[in-house]
PDB file of N, CA, C and O in Angstrom:
ATOM      1  N   MET A   1       0.872  -1.282   0.004  1.00  0.00           N
ATOM      2  CA  MET A   1      -0.175   0.118   0.124  1.00  0.00           C
ATOM      3  C   MET A   1       0.830   1.303   0.057  1.00  0.00           C
ATOM      4  O   MET A   1       0.801   2.226  -0.756  1.00  0.00           O
ATOM      5  N   THR A   2       1.657   1.120   0.990  1.00  0.00           N
ATOM      6  CA  THR A   2       3.076   2.542   1.076  1.00  0.00           C
ATOM      7  C   THR A   2       3.515   2.840  -0.471  1.00  0.00           C
ATOM      8  O   THR A   2       3.579   4.027  -0.792  1.00  0.00           O
ATOM      9  N   ARG A   3       3.781   1.981  -1.319  1.00  0.00           N
ATOM     10  CA  ARG A   3       4.741   1.891  -2.207  1.00  0.00           C
ATOM     11  C   ARG A   3       3.479   2.054  -3.087  1.00  0.00           C
ATOM     12  O   ARG A   3       4.021   3.157  -3.146  1.00  0.00           O
ATOM     13  N   ARG A   4       2.275   2.087  -3.880  1.00  0.00           N
ATOM     14  CA  ARG A   4       1.460   2.484  -4.047  1.00  0.00           C
ATOM     15  C   ARG A   4       0.831   4.132  -3.781  1.00  0.00           C
ATOM     16  O   ARG A   4       0.206   4.694  -4.680  1.00  0.00           O
ATOM     17  N   LEU A   5       1.071   4.765  -2.515  1.00  0.00           N
ATOM     18  CA  LEU A   5       0.601   5.878  -2.539  1.00  0.00           C
ATOM     19  C   LEU A   5       1.821   6.520  -2.512  1.00  0.00           C
ATOM     20  O   LEU A   5       1.595   7.670  -2.135  1.00  0.00           O
ATOM     21  N   THR A   6       3.125   6.349  -2.740  1.00  0.00           N
ATOM     22  CA  THR A   6       4.023   7.158  -3.357  1.00  0.00           C
ATOM     23  C   THR A   6       4.191   6.810  -4.505  1.00  0.00           C
ATOM     24  O   THR A   6       5.312   7.127  -4.903  1.00  0.00           O
ATOM     25  N   ARG A   7       3.491   6.213  -5.352  1.00  0.00           N
ATOM     26  CA  ARG A   7       3.570   6.400  -6.766  1.00  0.00           C
ATOM     27  C   ARG A   7       2.151   7.626  -7.491  1.00  0.00           C
ATOM     28  O   ARG A   7       1.994   8.341  -8.481  1.00  0.00           O
ATOM     29  N   GLU A   8       1.503   7.292  -6.420  1.00  0.00           N
ATOM     30  CA  GLU A   8      -0.013   7.873  -6.861  1.00  0.00           C
ATOM     31  C   GLU A   8       0.490   9.542  -6.467  1.00  0.00           C
ATOM     32  O   GLU A   8       0.128  10.374  -7.300  1.00  0.00           O
ATOM     33  N   LEU A   9       1.430  10.167  -5.054  1.00  0.00           N
ATOM     34  CA  LEU A   9       1.809  11.352  -5.129  1.00  0.00           C
ATOM     35  C   LEU A   9       2.927  11.531  -5.704  1.00  0.00           C
ATOM     36  O   LEU A   9       3.529  12.579  -5.473  1.00  0.00           O
ATOM     37  N   ALA A  10       3.263  10.942  -6.242  1.00  0.00           N
ATOM     38  CA  ALA A  10       4.418  11.773  -7.173  1.00  0.00           C
ATOM     39  C   ALA A  10       3.994  11.605  -8.973  1.00  0.00           C
ATOM     40  O   ALA A  10       4.862  11.684  -9.842  1.00  0.00           O
ATOM     41  N   GLY A  11       2.631  11.387  -9.255  1.00  0.00           N
ATOM     42  CA  GLY A  11       2.202  11.320 -10.061  1.00  0.00           C
ATOM     43  C   GLY A  11       2.514  10.526 -10.963  1.00  0.00           C
ATOM     44  O   GLY A  11       2.242  10.910 -12.101  1.00  0.00           O
ATOM     45  N   LEU A  12       3.303   8.915 -10.793  1.00  0.00           N
ATOM     46  CA  LEU A  12       3.722   8.416 -11.730  1.00  0.00           C
ATOM     47  C   LEU A  12       2.584   7.051 -12.133  1.00  0.00           C
ATOM     48  O   LEU A  12       2.095   6.688 -11.064  1.00  0.00           O
ATOM     49  N   PRO A  13       2.117   6.346 -13.104  1.00  0.00           N
ATOM     50  CA  PRO A  13       1.097   5.649 -13.656  1.00  0.00           C
ATOM     51  C   PRO A  13       1.222   4.132 -12.668  1.00  0.00           C
ATOM     52  O   PRO A  13       2.100   3.944 -11.826  1.00  0.00           O
ATOM     53  N   PRO A  14       0.581   3.565 -12.872  1.00  0.00           N
ATOM     54  CA  PRO A  14       0.371   2.217 -12.149  1.00  0.00           C
ATOM     55  C   PRO A  14       1.944   1.850 -12.701  1.00  0.00           C
ATOM     56  O   PRO A  14       2.550   2.839 -13.114  1.00  0.00           O
ATOM     57  N   PRO A  15       2.707   0.510 -12.763  1.00  0.00           N
ATOM     58  CA  PRO A  15       3.304  -0.026 -13.608  1.00  0.00           C
ATOM     59  C   PRO A  15       2.554  -1.509 -14.199  1.00  0.00           C
ATOM     60  O   PRO A  15       2.247  -2.440 -13.454  1.00  0.00           O
ATOM     61  N   SER A  16       2.392  -1.500 -15.336  1.00  0.00           N
ATOM     62  CA  SER A  16       2.103  -2.674 -16.194  1.00  0.00           C
ATOM     63  C   SER A  16       2.236  -3.791 -15.512  1.00  0.00           C
ATOM     64  O   SER A  16       3.300  -3.790 -14.894  1.00  0.00           O
ATOM     65  N   ARG A  17       1.473  -4.955 -15.327  1.00  0.00           N
ATOM     66  CA  ARG A  17       2.065  -6.242 -15.208  1.00  0.00           C
ATOM     67  C   ARG A  17       3.023  -7.224 -16.209  1.00  0.00           C
ATOM     68  O   ARG A  17       3.624  -8.261 -15.929  1.00  0.00           O
ATOM     69  N   TRP A  18       2.911  -6.395 -17.631  1.00  0.00           N
ATOM     70  CA  TRP A  18       3.368  -7.505 -18.405  1.00  0.00           C
ATOM     71  C   TRP A  18       4.795  -6.559 -18.788  1.00  0.00           C
ATOM     72  O   TRP A  18       5.692  -7.366 -19.030  1.00  0.00           O
ATOM     73  N   SER A  19       5.273  -5.214 -18.915  1.00  0.00           N
ATOM     74  CA  SER A  19       5.746  -4.762 -19.796  1.00  0.00           C
ATOM     75  C   SER A  19       7.064  -4.645 -18.812  1.00  0.00           C
ATOM     76  O   SER A  19       7.355  -4.836 -17.631  1.00  0.00           O
ATOM     77  N   ASP A  20       7.619  -4.253 -19.922  1.00  0.00           N
ATOM     78  CA  ASP A  20       9.394  -4.085 -19.020  1.00  0.00           C
ATOM     79  C   ASP A  20       9.219  -3.794 -17.907  1.00  0.00           C
ATOM     80  O   ASP A  20       8.078  -3.796 -17.444  1.00  0.00           O
ATOM     81  N   PRO A  21      10.746  -3.326 -16.858  1.00  0.00           N
ATOM     82  CA  PRO A  21      10.432  -2.538 -16.088  1.00  0.00           C
ATOM     83  C   PRO A  21      11.026  -0.948 -16.547  1.00  0.00           C
ATOM     84  O   PRO A  21      11.981  -0.910 -17.322  1.00  0.00           O
ATOM     85  N   PRO A  22      10.557   0.053 -16.150  1.00  0.00           N
ATOM     86  CA  PRO A  22      11.327   1.598 -16.503  1.00  0.00           C
ATOM     87  C   PRO A  22      13.019   1.630 -16.312  1.00  0.00           C
ATOM     88  O   PRO A  22      13.764   1.241 -15.413  1.00  0.00           O
ATOM     89  N   PRO A  23      13.182   2.130 -17.296  1.00  0.00           N
ATOM     90  CA  PRO A  23      14.994   1.937 -18.017  1.00  0.00           C
ATOM     91  C   PRO A  23      15.681   3.064 -16.604  1.00  0.00           C
ATOM     92  O   PRO A  23      14.999   4.007 -16.202  1.00  0.00           O
ATOM     93  N   LEU A  24      16.518   2.881 -16.246  1.00  0.00           N
ATOM     94  CA  LEU A  24      17.324   3.080 -15.091  1.00  0.00           C
ATOM     95  C   LEU A  24      17.739   5.125 -15.828  1.00  0.00           C
ATOM     96  O   LEU A  24      17.657   5.881 -16.797  1.00  0.00           O
ATOM     97  N   PRO A  25      18.037   5.027 -14.847  1.00  0.00           N
ATOM     98  CA  PRO A  25      18.900   6.511 -15.250  1.00  0.00           C
ATOM     99  C   PRO A  25      20.011   6.847 -15.333  1.00  0.00           C
ATOM    100  O   PRO A  25      20.716   6.614 -14.351  1.00  0.00           O
ATOM    101  N   VAL A  26      20.519   7.401 -16.300  1.00  0.00           N
ATOM    102  CA  VAL A  26      22.562   7.742 -16.636  1.00  0.00           C
ATOM    103  C   VAL A  26      22.511   8.135 -15.423  1.00  0.00           C
ATOM    104  O   VAL A  26      21.753   8.983 -14.953  1.00  0.00           O
ATOM    105  N   LEU A  27      23.718   7.222 -14.628  1.00  0.00           N
ATOM    106  CA  LEU A  27      24.536   7.531 -13.156  1.00  0.00           C
ATOM    107  C   LEU A  27      25.362   8.519 -13.542  1.00  0.00           C
ATOM    108  O   LEU A  27      26.340   7.983 -14.063  1.00  0.00           O
ATOM    109  N   SER A  28      25.477   9.809 -13.551  1.00  0.00           N
ATOM    110  CA  SER A  28      26.439  10.543 -13.240  1.00  0.00           C
ATOM    111  C   SER A  28      27.534  11.289 -11.789  1.00  0.00           C
ATOM    112  O   SER A  28      28.477  12.074 -11.891  1.00  0.00           O
ATOM    113  N   SER A  29      27.059  10.796 -10.802  1.00  0.00           N
ATOM    114  CA  SER A  29      27.964  10.883  -9.768  1.00  0.00           C
ATOM    115  C   SER A  29      29.315  10.002  -9.903  1.00  0.00           C
ATOM    116  O   SER A  29      29.236   8.960 -10.554  1.00  0.00           O
ATOM    117  N   PRO A  30      30.112  10.237  -9.527  1.00  0.00           N
ATOM    118  CA  PRO A  30      31.363   9.676  -9.469  1.00  0.00           C
ATOM    119  C   PRO A  30      31.611   9.139  -8.758  1.00  0.00           C
ATOM    120  O   PRO A  30      32.699   8.563  -8.774  1.00  0.00           O
ATOM    121  N   ASP A  31      30.574   8.993  -7.520  1.00  0.00           N
ATOM    122  CA  ASP A  31      31.080   8.012  -6.229  1.00  0.00           C
ATOM    123  C   ASP A  31      30.259   6.999  -6.101  1.00  0.00           C
ATOM    124  O   ASP A  31      29.111   7.234  -6.479  1.00  0.00           O
ATOM    125  N   ARG A  32      30.519   5.709  -5.599  1.00  0.00           N
ATOM    126  CA  ARG A  32      29.645   4.602  -5.417  1.00  0.00           C
ATOM    127  C   ARG A  32      28.246   5.375  -4.450  1.00  0.00           C
ATOM    128  O   ARG A  32      27.067   5.285  -4.792  1.00  0.00           O
ATOM    129  N   ARG A  33      28.595   5.893  -3.582  1.00  0.00           N
ATOM    130  CA  ARG A  33      26.947   6.650  -2.672  1.00  0.00           C
ATOM    131  C   ARG A  33      26.102   7.048  -3.774  1.00  0.00           C
ATOM    132  O   ARG A  33      25.042   6.521  -4.113  1.00  0.00           O
ATOM    133  N   GLY A  34      27.101   8.728  -4.655  1.00  0.00           N
ATOM    134  CA  GLY A  34      26.027   9.180  -4.841  1.00  0.00           C
ATOM    135  C   GLY A  34      25.314   8.155  -6.412  1.00  0.00           C
ATOM    136  O   GLY A  34      24.233   8.332  -6.973  1.00  0.00           O
ATOM    137  N   LYS A  35      26.032   7.476  -6.628  1.00  0.00           N
ATOM    138  CA  LYS A  35      25.069   6.222  -8.247  1.00  0.00           C
ATOM    139  C   LYS A  35      24.167   5.416  -6.890  1.00  0.00           C
ATOM    140  O   LYS A  35      23.005   5.815  -6.800  1.00  0.00           O
ATOM    141  N   VAL A  36      24.405   4.809  -6.303  1.00  0.00           N
ATOM    142  CA  VAL A  36      22.886   4.275  -5.239  1.00  0.00           C
ATOM    143  C   VAL A  36      21.787   5.747  -4.842  1.00  0.00           C
ATOM    144  O   VAL A  36      20.557   5.762  -4.891  1.00  0.00           O
ATOM    145  N   LEU A  37      22.522   6.647  -4.538  1.00  0.00           N
ATOM    146  CA  LEU A  37      21.002   7.585  -4.553  1.00  0.00           C
ATOM    147  C   LEU A  37      20.394   7.906  -5.653  1.00  0.00           C
ATOM    148  O   LEU A  37      19.168   7.862  -5.761  1.00  0.00           O
ATOM    149  N   GLN A  38      21.257   8.297  -6.668  1.00  0.00           N
ATOM    150  CA  GLN A  38      20.489   7.978  -7.760  1.00  0.00           C
ATOM    151  C   GLN A  38      19.397   7.213  -8.510  1.00  0.00           C
ATOM    152  O   GLN A  38      18.386   7.653  -9.057  1.00  0.00           O
ATOM    153  N   LEU A  39      19.783   6.143  -8.415  1.00  0.00           N
ATOM    154  CA  LEU A  39      19.196   5.006  -8.170  1.00  0.00           C
ATOM    155  C   LEU A  39      17.621   4.588  -7.700  1.00  0.00           C
ATOM    156  O   LEU A  39      16.634   4.097  -8.248  1.00  0.00           O
ATOM    157  N   LEU A  40      17.964   5.050  -6.443  1.00  0.00           N
ATOM    158  CA  LEU A  40      16.553   5.470  -5.335  1.00  0.00           C
ATOM    159  C   LEU A  40      16.221   6.315  -5.366  1.00  0.00           C
ATOM    160  O   LEU A  40      15.014   6.442  -5.162  1.00  0.00           O
ATOM    161  N   ALA A  41      16.888   7.295  -5.594  1.00  0.00           N
ATOM    162  CA  ALA A  41      15.438   8.865  -6.289  1.00  0.00           C
ATOM    163  C   ALA A  41      14.770   8.016  -7.615  1.00  0.00           C
ATOM    164  O   ALA A  41      13.582   8.036  -7.935  1.00  0.00           O
ATOM    165  N   ALA A  42      15.504   7.515  -8.069  1.00  0.00           N
ATOM    166  CA  ALA A  42      14.884   7.465  -9.998  1.00  0.00           C
ATOM    167  C   ALA A  42      13.523   6.777  -9.830  1.00  0.00           C
ATOM    168  O   ALA A  42      12.546   7.036 -10.531  1.00  0.00           O
ATOM    169  N   GLN A  43      13.553   5.705  -8.646  1.00  0.00           N
ATOM    170  CA  GLN A  43      12.606   4.646  -8.696  1.00  0.00           C
ATOM    171  C   GLN A  43      12.199   4.418  -7.073  1.00  0.00           C
ATOM    172  O   GLN A  43      12.514   3.538  -6.271  1.00  0.00           O
ATOM    173  N   PRO A  44      11.435   5.502  -6.976  1.00  0.00           N
ATOM    174  CA  PRO A  44      11.163   5.403  -5.216  1.00  0.00           C
ATOM    175  C   PRO A  44      10.910   4.440  -4.620  1.00  0.00           C
ATOM    176  O   PRO A  44      11.387   3.925  -3.609  1.00  0.00           O
ATOM    177  N   TRP A  45       9.339   3.943  -5.941  1.00  0.00           N
ATOM    178  CA  TRP A  45       8.640   3.027  -4.996  1.00  0.00           C
ATOM    179  C   TRP A  45       9.336   1.522  -5.177  1.00  0.00           C
ATOM    180  O   TRP A  45       8.827   0.627  -4.502  1.00  0.00           O
ATOM    181  N   ARG A  46      10.181   1.261  -5.824  1.00  0.00           N
ATOM    182  CA  ARG A  46      11.530   0.142  -5.702  1.00  0.00           C
ATOM    183  C   ARG A  46      11.591  -0.263  -4.337  1.00  0.00           C
ATOM    184  O   ARG A  46      11.849   0.772  -3.722  1.00  0.00           O
ATOM    185  N   ALA A  47      11.471  -1.432  -3.336  1.00  0.00           N
ATOM    186  CA  ALA A  47      12.904  -1.541  -2.479  1.00  0.00           C
ATOM    187  C   ALA A  47      13.903  -2.217  -3.067  1.00  0.00           C
ATOM    188  O   ALA A  47      13.574  -3.365  -3.366  1.00  0.00           O
ATOM    189  N   TRP A  48      14.992  -1.923  -3.339  1.00  0.00           N
ATOM    190  CA  TRP A  48      16.515  -2.223  -4.078  1.00  0.00           C
ATOM    191  C   TRP A  48      17.468  -3.406  -2.866  1.00  0.00           C
ATOM    192  O   TRP A  48      17.967  -3.156  -1.769  1.00  0.00           O
ATOM    193  N   ARG A  49      17.423  -4.438  -3.501  1.00  0.00           N
ATOM    194  CA  ARG A  49      18.187  -5.140  -2.212  1.00  0.00           C
ATOM    195  C   ARG A  49      19.967  -4.853  -3.113  1.00  0.00           C
ATOM    196  O   ARG A  49      19.968  -4.032  -4.030  1.00  0.00           O
ATOM    197  N   GLY A  50      20.920  -5.358  -2.859  1.00  0.00           N
ATOM    198  CA  GLY A  50      21.960  -5.010  -2.693  1.00  0.00           C
ATOM    199  C   GLY A  50      22.290  -5.906  -3.742  1.00  0.00           C
ATOM    200  O   GLY A  50      23.023  -5.507  -4.647  1.00  0.00           O
ATOM    201  N   SER A  51      21.824  -7.121  -3.739  1.00  0.00           N
ATOM    202  CA  SER A  51      22.157  -8.408  -5.229  1.00  0.00           C
ATOM    203  C   SER A  51      22.155  -7.100  -6.713  1.00  0.00           C
ATOM    204  O   SER A  51      22.893  -6.806  -7.653  1.00  0.00           O
ATOM    205  N   GLU A  52      20.464  -6.527  -5.978  1.00  0.00           N
ATOM    206  CA  GLU A  52      20.179  -5.877  -6.971  1.00  0.00           C
ATOM    207  C   GLU A  52      21.107  -4.295  -8.145  1.00  0.00           C
ATOM    208  O   GLU A  52      21.135  -3.773  -9.259  1.00  0.00           O
ATOM    209  N   LEU A  53      21.523  -4.262  -7.130  1.00  0.00           N
ATOM    210  CA  LEU A  53      22.369  -2.587  -7.118  1.00  0.00           C
ATOM    211  C   LEU A  53      23.629  -2.794  -7.697  1.00  0.00           C
ATOM    212  O   LEU A  53      24.265  -2.027  -8.419  1.00  0.00           O
ATOM    213  N   ALA A  54      24.087  -4.573  -7.064  1.00  0.00           N
ATOM    214  CA  ALA A  54      25.309  -4.273  -7.398  1.00  0.00           C
ATOM    215  C   ALA A  54      25.635  -4.313  -8.722  1.00  0.00           C
ATOM    216  O   ALA A  54      26.655  -3.710  -9.057  1.00  0.00           O
ATOM    217  N   PRO A  55      24.597  -5.253 -10.072  1.00  0.00           N
ATOM    218  CA  PRO A  55      25.042  -5.871 -11.111  1.00  0.00           C
ATOM    219  C   PRO A  55      25.254  -4.829 -11.726  1.00  0.00           C
ATOM    220  O   PRO A  55      26.261  -4.687 -12.421  1.00  0.00           O
ATOM    221  N   VAL A  56      23.779  -3.347 -11.489  1.00  0.00           N
ATOM    222  CA  VAL A  56      24.165  -2.512 -12.052  1.00  0.00           C
ATOM    223  C   VAL A  56      25.025  -1.379 -12.206  1.00  0.00           C
ATOM    224  O   VAL A  56      24.867  -0.481 -13.033  1.00  0.00           O
ATOM    225  N   LEU A  57      25.950  -1.475 -11.357  1.00  0.00           N
ATOM    226  CA  LEU A  57      26.974  -0.953 -10.842  1.00  0.00           C
ATOM    227  C   LEU A  57      27.811  -1.244 -10.851  1.00  0.00           C
ATOM    228  O   LEU A  57      28.747  -0.736 -10.234  1.00  0.00           O
ATOM    229  N   GLY A  58      27.854  -2.291 -11.629  1.00  0.00           N
ATOM    230  CA  GLY A  58      29.092  -3.287 -12.086  1.00  0.00           C
ATOM    231  C   GLY A  58      29.877  -3.364 -11.238  1.00  0.00           C
ATOM    232  O   GLY A  58      30.885  -2.691 -11.454  1.00  0.00           O
ATOM    233  N   ILE A  59      29.858  -4.298  -9.679  1.00  0.00           N
ATOM    234  CA  ILE A  59      30.079  -5.032  -9.066  1.00  0.00           C
ATOM    235  C   ILE A  59      29.744  -6.165  -8.765  1.00  0.00           C
ATOM    236  O   ILE A  59      28.702  -6.714  -8.406  1.00  0.00           O
ATOM    237  N   GLU A  60      31.238  -6.586  -9.045  1.00  0.00           N
ATOM    238  CA  GLU A  60      31.017  -8.060  -8.903  1.00  0.00           C
ATOM    239  C   GLU A  60      31.230  -8.914  -7.234  1.00  0.00           C
ATOM    240  O   GLU A  60      31.098 -10.133  -7.124  1.00  0.00           O
ATOM    241  N   ASN A  61      31.479  -8.242  -6.374  1.00  0.00           N
ATOM    242  CA  ASN A  61      32.012  -8.602  -4.321  1.00  0.00           C
ATOM    243  C   ASN A  61      30.752  -8.052  -3.971  1.00  0.00           C
ATOM    244  O   ASN A  61      30.764  -6.890  -3.565  1.00  0.00           O
ATOM    245  N   VAL A  62      29.103  -8.960  -4.086  1.00  0.00           N
ATOM    246  CA  VAL A  62      28.309  -8.600  -4.008  1.00  0.00           C
ATOM    247  C   VAL A  62      28.594  -8.638  -1.862  1.00  0.00           C
ATOM    248  O   VAL A  62      28.157  -7.908  -0.973  1.00  0.00           O
ATOM    249  N   ASN A  63      29.251  -9.518  -1.849  1.00  0.00           N
ATOM    250  CA  ASN A  63      29.093  -9.467  -0.244  1.00  0.00           C
ATOM    251  C   ASN A  63      29.757  -8.654   0.297  1.00  0.00           C
ATOM    252  O   ASN A  63      29.381  -8.592   1.468  1.00  0.00           O
ATOM    253  N   SER A  64      31.246  -7.384  -0.059  1.00  0.00           N
ATOM    254  CA  SER A  64      31.622  -6.775   0.742  1.00  0.00           C
ATOM    255  C   SER A  64      30.787  -5.354   0.012  1.00  0.00           C
ATOM    256  O   SER A  64      31.215  -4.238   0.305  1.00  0.00           O
ATOM    257  N   PHE A  65      29.680  -5.478  -0.866  1.00  0.00           N
ATOM    258  CA  PHE A  65      29.219  -4.120  -1.075  1.00  0.00           C
ATOM    259  C   PHE A  65      27.577  -4.526  -0.441  1.00  0.00           C
ATOM    260  O   PHE A  65      26.604  -3.816  -0.695  1.00  0.00           O
ATOM    261  N   ARG A  66      27.524  -5.342   0.111  1.00  0.00           N
ATOM    262  CA  ARG A  66      26.238  -5.802   0.871  1.00  0.00           C
ATOM    263  C   ARG A  66      26.879  -4.910   2.469  1.00  0.00           C
ATOM    264  O   ARG A  66      26.261  -3.879   2.736  1.00  0.00           O
ATOM    265  N   VAL A  67      27.745  -5.204   3.195  1.00  0.00           N
ATOM    266  CA  VAL A  67      29.061  -4.701   4.145  1.00  0.00           C
ATOM    267  C   VAL A  67      28.842  -3.359   3.592  1.00  0.00           C
ATOM    268  O   VAL A  67      28.647  -2.595   4.538  1.00  0.00           O
ATOM    269  N   GLN A  68      28.802  -2.890   2.736  1.00  0.00           N
ATOM    270  CA  GLN A  68      29.190  -1.579   2.473  1.00  0.00           C
ATOM    271  C   GLN A  68      27.910  -0.518   3.036  1.00  0.00           C
ATOM    272  O   GLN A  68      27.862   0.416   3.836  1.00  0.00           O
ATOM    273  N   LEU A  69      27.163  -1.052   2.360  1.00  0.00           N
ATOM    274  CA  LEU A  69      25.490  -0.693   2.368  1.00  0.00           C
ATOM    275  C   LEU A  69      24.591  -0.623   3.888  1.00  0.00           C
ATOM    276  O   LEU A  69      23.806   0.257   4.240  1.00  0.00           O
ATOM    277  N   SER A  70      24.991  -1.822   4.605  1.00  0.00           N
ATOM    278  CA  SER A  70      24.616  -1.815   5.829  1.00  0.00           C
ATOM    279  C   SER A  70      25.159  -0.541   6.746  1.00  0.00           C
ATOM    280  O   SER A  70      24.199  -0.155   7.413  1.00  0.00           O
ATOM    281  N   PRO A  71      26.058   0.067   6.962  1.00  0.00           N
ATOM    282  CA  PRO A  71      25.767   1.486   7.296  1.00  0.00           C
ATOM    283  C   PRO A  71      25.495   2.013   7.094  1.00  0.00           C
ATOM    284  O   PRO A  71      25.158   2.663   8.084  1.00  0.00           O
ATOM    285  N   TRP A  72      25.080   2.817   5.638  1.00  0.00           N
ATOM    286  CA  TRP A  72      24.184   3.407   5.273  1.00  0.00           C
ATOM    287  C   TRP A  72      23.035   3.773   5.710  1.00  0.00           C
ATOM    288  O   TRP A  72      22.582   4.826   6.161  1.00  0.00           O
ATOM    289  N   SER A  73      22.396   2.147   5.391  1.00  0.00           N
ATOM    290  CA  SER A  73      21.080   1.958   5.832  1.00  0.00           C
ATOM    291  C   SER A  73      20.998   2.514   7.222  1.00  0.00           C
ATOM    292  O   SER A  73      20.387   3.575   7.351  1.00  0.00           O
ATOM    293  N   HIS A  74      21.523   1.954   8.275  1.00  0.00           N
ATOM    294  CA  HIS A  74      21.644   2.241   9.959  1.00  0.00           C
ATOM    295  C   HIS A  74      21.962   3.580   9.843  1.00  0.00           C
ATOM    296  O   HIS A  74      22.552   4.054  10.814  1.00  0.00           O
ATOM    297  N   GLN A  75      21.710   4.379   8.836  1.00  0.00           N
ATOM    298  CA  GLN A  75      22.432   6.304   9.193  1.00  0.00           C
ATOM    299  C   GLN A  75      21.289   6.815   8.802  1.00  0.00           C
ATOM    300  O   GLN A  75      20.984   7.914   9.266  1.00  0.00           O
ATOM    301  N   GLY A  76      20.115   5.957   7.584  1.00  0.00           N
ATOM    302  CA  GLY A  76      18.946   6.517   6.865  1.00  0.00           C
ATOM    303  C   GLY A  76      19.511   7.175   5.545  1.00  0.00           C
ATOM    304  O   GLY A  76      18.700   7.723   4.798  1.00  0.00           O
ATOM    305  N   ARG A  77      20.664   7.160   5.256  1.00  0.00           N
ATOM    306  CA  ARG A  77      20.989   7.809   4.038  1.00  0.00           C
ATOM    307  C   ARG A  77      20.111   6.821   2.791  1.00  0.00           C
ATOM    308  O   ARG A  77      19.373   7.163   1.868  1.00  0.00           O
ATOM    309  N   VAL A  78      20.527   5.637   3.208  1.00  0.00           N
ATOM    310  CA  VAL A  78      19.738   4.792   2.135  1.00  0.00           C
ATOM    311  C   VAL A  78      18.612   4.162   2.907  1.00  0.00           C
ATOM    312  O   VAL A  78      18.549   4.220   4.135  1.00  0.00           O
ATOM    313  N   LEU A  79      17.556   3.443   2.003  1.00  0.00           N
ATOM    314  CA  LEU A  79      16.857   3.329   2.283  1.00  0.00           C
ATOM    315  C   LEU A  79      16.455   1.928   1.139  1.00  0.00           C
ATOM    316  O   LEU A  79      16.635   1.846  -0.076  1.00  0.00           O
ATOM    317  N   GLY A  80      15.635   0.579   2.473  1.00  0.00           N
ATOM    318  CA  GLY A  80      15.594  -0.430   1.244  1.00  0.00           C
ATOM    319  C   GLY A  80      16.428  -1.013   0.383  1.00  0.00           C
ATOM    320  O   GLY A  80      16.105  -1.804  -0.504  1.00  0.00           O
ATOM    321  N   ALA A  81      17.953  -0.466   0.742  1.00  0.00           N
ATOM    322  CA  ALA A  81      19.128  -0.877  -0.127  1.00  0.00           C
ATOM    323  C   ALA A  81      19.469  -2.268   0.282  1.00  0.00           C
ATOM    324  O   ALA A  81      19.852  -3.018  -0.615  1.00  0.00           O
ATOM    325  N   VAL A  82      19.371  -2.841   1.791  1.00  0.00           N
ATOM    326  CA  VAL A  82      20.566  -4.018   2.263  1.00  0.00           C
ATOM    327  C   VAL A  82      19.199  -5.441   2.287  1.00  0.00           C
ATOM    328  O   VAL A  82      19.513  -6.594   2.583  1.00  0.00           O
TER     329      VAL A  82
END
């Protein structure tokens, strides 16, 4: 329900069950944290996991990336990424 309300408040159309997901934004930030924040801002209704973010960012070692995301989520900088 929260995702639906967030989508409606942002003025976004409901996702179609049978279509492809929306395209990812062009990541222009020079650092990893900035790129993660750009992805989260582009699709605020989506609960990203570390294993989903890693391939988008070109990260091969998912476990070390999850360790890096953990403090960010505890500090409130990144939500729903771990």
